[in-house]
C-alpha positions in Angstrom: 2.8 -13.6 47.9 -0.9 -13.4 48.6 -1.2 -10.3 46.4 0.5 -12.0 43.5 -1.7 -15.1 43.9 -4.8 -12.8 44.0 -3.7 -11.0 40.8 -3.1 -14.3 39.0 -6.5 -15.6 40.1 -8.2 -12.4 38.9 -6.4 -12.8 35.5 -7.6 -16.4 35.2 -11.2 -15.5 36.1 -11.2 -12.6 33.6 -9.6 -14.7 30.9 -6.5 -12.6 30.9 -3.8 -15.1 31.8 -0.3 -14.6 30.4 -1.0 -16.9 27.4 -4.1 -14.9 26.5 -2.2 -11.6 26.9 0.4 -12.9 24.4 -2.3 -14.0 22.0 -3.9 -10.6 22.2 -0.7 -9.0 21.1 -0.9 -11.0 17.8 -4.2 -9.3 16.9 -3.1 -5.7 16.7 -6.0 -3.2 16.5 -5.8 -1.0 13.4 -3.5 -3.3 11.5 -4.5 -4.1 7.9 -4.3 -7.7 6.7 -4.9 -8.6 3.1 -4.9 -11.5 0.6 -5.0 -11.9 -3.2 -6.4 -15.2 -4.5 -6.0 -16.9 -7.8 -9.2 -17.7 -9.7 -8.6 -21.4 -9.0 -8.8 -20.8 -5.3 -12.5 -19.8 -5.4 -14.7 -16.8 -6.0 -13.0 -14.4 -3.6 -10.4 -12.3 -5.5 -9.1 -9.8 -2.9 -9.7 -9.4 0.8 -8.9 -6.8 3.4 -9.3 -7.3 7.1 -8.9 -4.9 10.0 -9.6 -5.3 13.7 -10.7 -2.0 15.3 -10.9 -2.5 19.1 -13.3 -5.4 19.3 -14.9 -5.2 15.9 -13.5 -7.0 12.9 -14.2 -5.5 9.5 -13.8 -7.6 6.3 -14.2 -6.3 2.7 -13.6 -8.4 -0.4 -14.1 -8.6 -4.1 -15.1 -11.6 -6.3 -13.7 -12.7 -9.6 -16.9 -12.6 -11.5 -18.7 -9.7 -9.9 -17.4 -6.3 -11.2 -18.1 -2.9 -9.7 -18.9 -4.4 -6.3 -17.2 -4.5 -2.9 -18.6 -6.9 -0.4 -18.5 -5.9 3.3 -19.2 -7.4 6.7 -18.3 -6.8 10.3 -18.6 -8.7 13.6 -18.0 -8.3 17.3 -15.0 -10.3 18.6 -14.0 -11.9 21.9 -10.6 -13.5 22.7 -11.2 -17.1 23.6 -8.3 -19.5 24.2 -5.8 -17.5 22.1 -8.2 -17.0 19.2 -10.7 -14.4 18.2 -14.3 -15.6 18.1 -16.3 -13.1 16.2 -20.1 -13.1 15.5 -22.9 -11.1 14.2 -26.0 -10.9 16.4 -29.3 -12.6 15.4 -27.5 -15.5 13.7 -25.7 -13.3 11.2 -22.8 -15.8 11.1 -19.4 -16.4 12.8 -15.7 -16.2 12.1 -12.8 -17.6 14.0 -9.4 -15.9 13.7 -6.2 -17.5 14.7 -2.6 -16.2 14.4 0.1 -18.2 12.6 3.8 -18.3 13.7 4.7 -15.9 10.8 2.2 -13.3 11.9 -0.6 -14.1 9.3 -4.2 -14.6 10.3 -6.3 -17.6 9.4 -10.0 -16.9 9.1 -12.6 -19.6 9.2 -15.8 -17.8 8.2 -19.5 -18.3 7.8 -20.4 -14.6 8.0 -23.2 -12.8 6.3 -22.2 -9.9 4.1 -23.7 -7.1 2.0 -22.5 -5.4 -1.1 -21.7 -1.8 -1.9 -21.5 -0.7 -5.6 -19.7 1.8 -7.7 -20.8 5.4 -7.5 -22.1 5.3 -11.1 -25.8 4.6 -11.4 -25.2 2.7 -14.6 -22.6 0.1 -13.8 -23.5 -3.6 -13.8 -24.0 -5.0 -10.3 -25.1 -8.7 -10.5 -25.7 -10.9 -7.5 -27.7 -10.8 -4.3 -27.7 -7.9 -1.8 -26.9 -10.2 1.1 -25.1 -13.6 1.1 -22.7 -15.7 3.2 -18.9 -15.6 3.2 -18.0 -19.2 3.8 -14.5 -20.6 3.7 -11.0 -20.5 5.1 -8.7 -17.6 4.2 -5.2 -16.6 5.2 -4.5 -12.8 5.3 -1.1 -11.2 5.8 0.1 -7.9 7.1 -0.1 -5.1 4.5 1.6 -1.9 5.7 1.0 -0.1 2.4 -2.8 -0.3 2.5 -3.5 2.6 4.7 -7.3 2.6 4.2 -7.4 -1.2 4.2 -9.7 -1.3 1.1 -10.0 -3.5 -1.9 -10.8 -2.2 -5.4 -13.3 -4.1 -7.6 -12.8 -4.5 -11.3 -14.7 -1.8 -13.2 -17.0 -2.8 -16.1 -19.4 -0.5 -17.9 -22.3 -1.6 -20.1 -23.8 1.0 -22.4 -27.6 1.5 -22.5 -29.3 1.7 -25.9 -32.7 1.5 -27.6 -34.3 -1.9 -26.9 -32.7 -2.4 -23.5 -35.0 -3.4 -20.6 -33.4 -2.9 -17.2 -33.7 -1.1 -13.8 -30.7 0.9 -15.0 -32.9 2.4 -17.7 -35.4 3.6 -15.1 -32.6 5.3 -13.1 -31.4 7.0 -16.2 -34.9 8.2 -17.2 -35.4 9.6 -13.7 -32.3 11.8 -14.2 -33.4 12.9 -17.7 -36.9 13.7 -16.3 -35.3 15.7 -13.4 -33.5 17.7 -16.1 -36.7 18.4 -18.0 -35.6 16.3 -21.0 -38.0 13.4 -20.7 -41.7 14.0 -20.2 -42.8 10.4 -19.9 -43.1 8.5 -16.7 -39.8 6.7 -16.0 -39.9 3.0 -16.7 -37.4 0.2 -17.5 -37.8 0.3 -21.3 -35.3 2.2 -23.4 -37.5 3.3 -26.2 -37.2 6.1 -28.9 -38.4 8.7 -26.4 -35.6 7.8 -24.1 -33.1 7.9 -27.0 -34.3 11.3 -28.1 -34.0 12.7 -24.6 -30.5 11.3 -24.4 -29.6 13.0 -27.7 -30.9 16.3 -26.4 -28.8 15.9 -23.3 -25.7 15.0 -25.3 -26.3 18.1 -27.5 -26.5 20.3 -24.5 -23.3 19.0 -23.0 -21.2 18.8 -26.2 -21.2 15.0 -26.4 -21.6 12.9 -29.6 -25.3 12.7 -30.3 -25.8 8.9 -30.5 -28.9 8.5 -28.3 -26.9 5.8 -26.5 -25.8 6.2 -22.8 -22.1 5.4 -23.1 -19.7 5.9 -20.2 -19.0 9.7 -20.9 -22.7 10.3 -21.2 -23.4 8.3 -18.0 -20.8 10.3 -16.0 -22.2 13.7 -17.3 -25.8 12.6 -16.6 -25.1 11.5 -13.1 -23.2 14.8 -12.4 -25.9 17.0 -14.0 -28.8 15.1 -12.5 -27.7 15.6 -8.9 -26.7 19.3 -9.1 -28.9 21.5 -7.0 -31.4 18.7 -6.2 -31.1 19.2 -2.4 -32.3 16.2 -0.3 
């Protein structure tokens, strides 16, 4: 009897009482939980959540931000049947509770960062870091093995007259290939267009002097071949 009492006392002191143990079972490590929102529900379009040991990882897309997946993660503790997760240095907080049907309710104020498309020339508006604020309900998704969300893909061509950091990235690749002798800048001028036409000629593309999506893909591939570190 003394041994049983001692074990129960230890469980209470460690926060591992029977109720907490049952709550822990509701937050299965490795399980993918997702949601899909209508536009009327707010800026978040799709979300994927996975708890890996004591780290919760959240990725999501927004309706009006193409080519971009937002990500955040936080360390979690089980407190009174809920997960209390936070990022150090005031990086925000999320509380996760389990519903009777096995869904998770998230109450979030976490900071997040964005990751973009692999293309150097896709449009990525918005800040690099912002806050994920709101309440979200995610449900079990057995089919999403990687627990990822896919952003909408939008491509905007580059052409003479454009002024953009994307122009500078394109000019750096053209310069690396020996097709542009000018110092890379953000202005798409006639020298840039002529370099693009030479590139298109070499790679059997239509010689428009405009960086359309096929030209962008070829330029990214050619510009990083054999460049080392």
